PALO-275588 format. One record per residue (C-alpha): residue in one letter; chain; x, y, z. Coordinates in pm, 1 decimal. Layout:
// PALO-275588
vexkol,kese,X,Y,Z
A,A,X,Y,Z
...
This chain:
// PALO-275588
vexkol,kese,X,Y,Z
M,A,-5448.8,368.1,400.5
S,A,-5502.0,3.5,308.9
T,A,-5562.8,-277.6,557.1
T,A,-5216.4,-417.7,485.0
D,A,-5051.4,-84.3,561.2
K,A,-5247.5,-58.1,885.9
L,A,-5139.7,-410.3,983.1
Y,A,-4772.8,-334.3,910.9
G,A,-4801.5,-11.7,1106.7
L,A,-4948.1,-199.8,1403.4
I,A,-4682.6,-474.0,1398.1
F,A,-4388.3,-237.1,1359.2
S,A,-4515.4,43.0,1581.8
E,A,-4299.4,169.9,1868.9
I,A,-4535.5,22.5,2128.6
S,A,-4538.2,-314.3,1955.0
L,A,-4160.7,-336.2,1906.3
G,A,-4073.4,-183.1,2242.2
V,A,-4335.0,-340.2,2471.2
V,A,-4569.3,-602.9,2325.0
I,A,-4322.2,-819.5,2131.8
P,A,-4058.2,-828.4,2412.9
I,A,-4330.6,-935.9,2660.8
L,A,-4449.1,-1211.0,2424.8
I,A,-4091.3,-1334.3,2377.6
G,A,-4037.8,-1334.6,2755.2
L,A,-4355.6,-1538.6,2809.0
L,A,-4248.7,-1779.2,2535.4
I,A,-3909.1,-1830.2,2701.1
L,A,-4083.5,-1906.5,3031.8
A,A,-4315.7,-2149.0,2854.5
F,A,-4033.9,-2361.7,2709.2
P,A,-3914.4,-2524.7,3035.5
T,A,-4269.4,-2549.2,3174.4
V,A,-4577.7,-2588.0,2956.2
I,A,-4398.9,-2677.8,2632.4
Y,A,-4165.7,-2919.7,2813.3
D,A,-4463.1,-3107.9,2957.9
L,A,-4644.5,-3117.6,2624.2
L,A,-4341.3,-3261.6,2445.8
E,A,-4302.9,-3543.4,2699.5
S,A,-4564.3,-3751.2,2518.4
V,A,-4422.1,-3683.1,2170.3
K,A,-4199.8,-3971.5,2061.9
I,A,-4008.0,-3962.6,1733.0
S,A,-3754.3,-4230.3,1645.9
F,A,-3504.2,-4275.1,1365.8
P,A,-3553.4,-4570.0,1130.1
E,A,-3363.5,-4884.3,1226.1
Y,A,-3102.3,-4830.7,953.7
I,A,-3009.8,-4493.1,1107.2
W,A,-2837.7,-4537.5,1443.3
G,A,-3049.9,-4838.3,1537.4
G,A,-3384.4,-4664.4,1580.3
T,A,-3261.1,-4414.7,1841.0
E,A,-3529.2,-4177.5,1970.6
V,A,-3490.9,-3812.9,1870.7
P,A,-3445.9,-3599.0,2186.6
L,A,-3717.5,-3357.4,2072.4
Q,A,-3799.6,-3250.9,2428.1
H,A,-3436.5,-3158.7,2492.4
I,A,-3384.7,-2985.6,2156.4
L,A,-3692.1,-2763.7,2191.0
T,A,-3643.6,-2670.1,2558.4
I,A,-3287.0,-2672.0,2691.1
G,A,-3164.6,-2679.3,2332.0
T,A,-3358.1,-2361.1,2259.1
A,A,-3191.7,-2182.3,2550.4
E,A,-2852.3,-2311.6,2439.0
G,A,-2913.5,-2214.3,2077.1
I,A,-3018.1,-1860.8,2167.2
M,A,-2748.5,-1790.6,2426.8
T,A,-2445.7,-1967.9,2278.7
C,A,-2519.1,-1927.4,1907.5
A,A,-2792.4,-1691.7,1785.9
V,A,-2726.0,-1387.0,2005.3
P,A,-2343.3,-1385.4,1967.2
I,A,-2364.5,-1440.2,1592.0
M,A,-2629.0,-1171.8,1543.0
I,A,-2431.3,-919.4,1749.5
G,A,-2113.1,-1010.8,1562.3
I,A,-2282.5,-956.0,1226.4
T,A,-2467.7,-635.8,1313.2
W,A,-2203.9,-474.7,1536.3
N,A,-1848.2,-610.6,1517.8
R,A,-1638.5,-917.4,1596.3
W,A,-1528.6,-789.8,1937.7
A,A,-1884.8,-738.1,2053.8
G,A,-1980.5,-1075.7,1909.4
G,A,-1696.2,-1253.7,2086.0
A,A,-1759.7,-1078.4,2417.9
S,A,-2132.8,-1148.7,2408.7
G,A,-2064.1,-1510.5,2315.1
F,A,-1836.8,-1551.5,2615.2
L,A,-2081.6,-1388.6,2858.4
M,A,-2394.4,-1558.7,2725.5
S,A,-2231.2,-1902.4,2716.7
L,A,-2099.0,-1852.3,3069.3
L,A,-2447.9,-1759.5,3190.9
F,A,-2592.3,-2065.2,3015.4
T,A,-2335.5,-2290.4,3182.6
L,A,-2415.6,-2141.6,3523.8
S,A,-2788.2,-2186.3,3460.7
M,A,-2731.8,-2552.4,3371.0
N,A,-2545.4,-2594.8,3698.2
A,A,-2851.8,-2461.0,3880.1
Y,A,-3088.0,-2667.9,3664.3
Y,A,-2908.6,-2997.3,3727.4
S,A,-2827.1,-2929.5,4093.8
P,A,-3113.7,-3149.4,4227.6
Y,A,-2959.4,-3444.9,4040.1
P,A,-2621.2,-3532.5,4196.0
G,A,-2355.6,-3598.4,3936.2
A,A,-2567.2,-3472.3,3644.1
F,A,-2359.2,-3155.2,3611.9
V,A,-1982.5,-3203.5,3631.0
P,A,-1768.0,-2896.2,3541.6
T,A,-1548.9,-3081.5,3293.0
L,A,-1382.3,-2954.4,2976.8
D,A,-1697.7,-2995.9,2765.9
W,A,-1862.3,-2701.8,2947.2
L,A,-1551.6,-2488.0,2898.9
A,A,-1558.5,-2579.4,2529.9
M,A,-1917.9,-2455.4,2510.3
I,A,-1811.1,-2117.5,2650.0
V,A,-1520.0,-2098.5,2406.3
S,A,-1738.9,-2203.0,2112.5
G,A,-1990.6,-1927.6,2188.2
M,A,-1709.4,-1673.9,2199.0
L,A,-1566.6,-1802.2,1870.6
A,A,-1907.8,-1805.5,1702.2
G,A,-1964.4,-1435.4,1769.6
Y,A,-1609.0,-1337.6,1678.0
I,A,-1596.1,-1542.5,1355.4
A,A,-1934.4,-1416.9,1235.5
G,A,-1822.3,-1057.9,1293.5
S,A,-1487.1,-1114.4,1121.8
L,A,-1646.2,-1267.2,813.7
M,A,-1895.5,-981.7,786.9
V,A,-1617.2,-721.9,811.5
R,A,-1446.5,-886.9,516.2
S,A,-1772.6,-908.4,321.9
R,A,-1846.3,-540.9,381.0
M,A,-1494.4,-446.8,267.8
R,A,-1582.6,-614.4,-62.3
G,A,-1914.2,-429.4,-81.2
N,A,-2128.1,-729.2,15.6
D,A,-2372.2,-653.1,293.2
N,A,-2661.4,-864.7,174.6
F,A,-2847.4,-1153.8,335.8
K,A,-2636.0,-1410.2,151.3
S,A,-2320.4,-1277.7,318.5
M,A,-2489.6,-1277.9,657.9
L,A,-2609.3,-1634.3,605.0
F,A,-2259.5,-1748.6,507.1
A,A,-2099.9,-1582.2,810.0
S,A,-2365.4,-1726.6,1039.3
F,A,-2335.4,-2084.0,909.7
V,A,-1954.5,-2087.2,917.0
A,A,-1951.3,-1954.8,1274.6
A,A,-2215.9,-2207.8,1379.9
A,A,-2022.6,-2491.2,1212.8
V,A,-1711.2,-2409.1,1416.8
A,A,-1917.1,-2392.0,1736.8
T,A,-2091.9,-2719.5,1654.2
V,A,-1769.3,-2911.3,1593.7
L,A,-1599.9,-2780.4,1908.6
T,A,-1901.4,-2830.4,2135.7
T,A,-1993.5,-3174.3,2002.6
Q,A,-1645.3,-3323.1,2008.8
A,A,-1575.1,-3187.8,2356.9
Y,A,-1901.7,-3341.2,2475.2
I,A,-1812.1,-3678.9,2320.8
W,A,-1459.5,-3676.9,2461.3
Y,A,-1510.2,-3533.9,2810.1
A,A,-1875.9,-3530.8,2925.4
P,A,-1955.3,-3790.2,3195.1
M,A,-2316.4,-3789.5,3071.8
F,A,-2200.2,-3919.3,2734.5
R,A,-2041.0,-4220.5,2903.3
M,A,-2385.0,-4324.7,3026.7
G,A,-2478.8,-4434.5,2674.5
V,A,-2497.0,-4799.7,2575.6
D,A,-2403.5,-4797.3,2207.9
Y,A,-2101.9,-4570.7,2145.6
W,A,-2155.8,-4516.8,1773.3
S,A,-2528.5,-4460.3,1810.0
D,A,-2459.7,-4203.4,2080.7
V,A,-2197.6,-4030.1,1863.2
G,A,-2443.7,-3999.0,1576.0
L,A,-2717.4,-3876.9,1806.6
A,A,-2485.5,-3617.8,1965.4
W,A,-2391.8,-3478.4,1624.8
F,A,-2756.5,-3473.6,1512.1
T,A,-2867.3,-3292.3,1829.2
Y,A,-2602.8,-3017.6,1815.2
I,A,-2637.8,-2967.4,1439.8
A,A,-3014.0,-2931.1,1481.8
I,A,-2971.6,-2676.9,1762.9
Y,A,-2689.4,-2466.4,1619.8
G,A,-2800.8,-2498.0,1257.7
V,A,-3154.1,-2371.9,1318.2
W,A,-3051.9,-2088.5,1549.7
S,A,-2771.2,-1971.7,1320.9
L,A,-3035.7,-1934.1,1050.7
F,A,-3251.9,-1729.7,1289.0
A,A,-2946.8,-1518.1,1374.3
A,A,-2890.5,-1431.3,1007.8
I,A,-3259.1,-1348.5,962.5
G,A,-3254.1,-1131.1,1275.5
A,A,-2941.5,-952.2,1155.4
K,A,-3106.2,-879.7,822.1
I,A,-3425.3,-750.4,983.9
S,A,-3219.2,-521.9,1208.2
T,A,-3083.1,-347.4,898.7
W,A,-3434.4,-229.0,815.0
F,A,-3432.6,-5.9,1125.1
T,A,-3084.7,146.3,1093.4
């Protein structure tokens, strides 16, 4: 047996997939709001002046809270919708988005007025539900046509994420009190769209990749 075969066997062994990798993922999730959050505090990246007036990219938010949001309200529902069915995708999207909203309530509780249960949070729950359902629906149609490849999964994932992005972003712009705290309306609109596209776009890609990898073990 070659070294490559031994390495593959170690990575994809039952102990690795069932114990080691889940523990590493759990530790990584715990590291995002703690160690990684602190490390990113000193990293400053700004847009050029001709793009939204040199607004700073919220890298710390995107890679910490944004990661949790991307996983719970986008990646998991879409992946379940693709690999299982639209009903499971929609149900998981609703539950995961609801849990994320509740966790944000707990996260912002020390800051009075930071979390206000307005329509933008409801829209996030609805968008997660729609993302899982739409991804599952599109994959059902693709499979009926004999297309069960990665391209079909990627298309279903991106369309579902696009719907979730539009609904979440516009609801945030229209209803979130935190959005009103901005100084320049148009700069804040552009930044809001950039932030949600970055979060949902990246995690929808990961969802499609995860769905494809899951087919190797079925």
